[in-house]
N, C-alpha and C positions, 0 to 999 in steps of 0.2 A: 517798631514794636513798642508799645507803651506799657505793657503789662509788667507788674512787679513780680518778684518770685512768689509772693503770697497769692497774687491773682492767678498766676500760672498753676500753682498747686491747687487752688480752688477749681479752676477750669478742668484740670486733669481729673480731679475727683468726680466732677460732674460728668465728664465724658465716660469715665469708667462705670459710674452708677448707671448711666443711660444705656450703655452697651450691655451691661449685666442684666438689665431689666427688659431688654428687647425681646420680642417674640422670636421663635425659631426661624421663621421665614426671613426676617430682617437680619438675624445673626448669620444666616446662610449666605447672604449677599454682602453684608458688611462684616467680613472676617477680620480677625485681629491684624492680619497683614494689610488690610485695606483701610484701617483706621488711622487717623492722624493723631499725634500726641498734641498736647496743649501748646508746646513750643512750636511744633510744625504748623499748627493751625494759626497761631498768632503771627507767625512769619509769612504766611500766605495771604492773610486777610488785611493787608495794609492798603491804605487809600480807600476810595469809594468802591463799594461792591454792590452791584444790583441785587436786590432781594425781591422775592415775591412774598408779600405779607398778607396774611389772612386774618380778618376780623369776623365778628359775628353780628348779624342784624338783630333787631329787637324780636323778630319772629324765629330766630334760630338758624337762619340761612348763613352759610359762609360767604364772605366777599373777599376775593383775593385781587391784588394788584401790585404793580412794581413800586418800589421805593429805593431811594439812594441810601444804602446801608453803610455804616462805618463801624468797624470792630475796634472798640476802645476799652481797654482794661478788662478784656475777657468777655465782653458782652456786646451785642449788636445794639446800635442806636440808629434812629432815623427821625425825620421831622416832616411836618406838613403844616398847612394853614390851620389855625385854631378852629375854624368852622368847617373844615373838610369833613366829608362823610367818615373817612377813616378815623380821624381823631375824635369825632363825636361818638363813634362806636366804642373806641377804647376808653373814653371817659365814662361811658355807661357800663361797658362790659369789657374788662381789661384782658380777657383771654386773647392770646395772639400766637400765631405760628408764622415762621418765615423760613424760606429756603433760598440759599445762594447756589445757583446751578449754572456756572459759566459754560459748561459742556459736559460730555459724558465721562470725563476723567476726574471731576471733582463735584462733590455735593456737601453742603453743610445745612442741616435743618435744626431749627430750635423751636421748642414749644415752651411757652411760659406766660407771664403776665406783663402787661405794659405798665411802666411807671412813667407818668407824664410830668414834665417840668417845662419851665420857660426855656426857649431855645438858647437864649444868651447865657443861661446858667448850666446848660447840659454838659456833664463831664468836666466841670470846672472850666468851661470855655473851650475845651478841646474839640467838641463837636463843631462849633462855629469855625474854629481854625482849620479843621480838616475839610470842611466845606469850602472855605476860602482857598485852601491849597489846591483843591481839585478844580474849582470853577473859575477862579480869577484868570488862570492861564488860558482857559477855553473861551470865556465870555468877556474878559476885561474887567477893569476896576468897577464898572457899574454894577457888577454882581454883588459887591459888598454893600453898596447903597441899597439895592433891592432887598438883600437879606436883612439889613438893619431896619428897613421899613415894613418888612413882612410881619404880620401878626402870627408868628410861628410858634409851634409847640414841638417839643422834642419828646420822643418816646424811647426809653431804654427797655429792652426785652429782658426782664428778670428771668433767667432761664430755669426751667424745671427739668427739661431734658434737652440734650443736644447730641446729634449724631453727625459723624463725619464719614465720608467715603472718598477715597483717592485711589486712582489706578496709576501704576507706574512710578 
């Protein structure tokens, strides 16, 4: 867990505002007992977490697909090639939504705007390190070489709304 007390406080305020502004249907599903606190959320979202990220095409159609997500300092980060369709969408239209849904017992959904930056600079280098921590044991040291040669861009989802759901 990398979050500072101030980041956890900001995250808790975001979670509370989001829940308070939800419609009655969503509030009926995500009851107070089923919400995670900021501390609980940060504790559960360590390491790589698959996200489904949705961007918007030039003609307004949604385009969703999987990304490797990392929860760093209270926000989701992901990366892709600079010329990928996803990053081109976000450069032109930064609206983004993403959901982490590992099963029916946990869901985290965020809606916000993508802030793009160089992959090597993302989260003060913490995104790169998180990627190395996950993939070097799986793929070997060549992953680091590939990552450093990749013309990659990172995206931080600056959250406007975030909802959590946890059973049990």
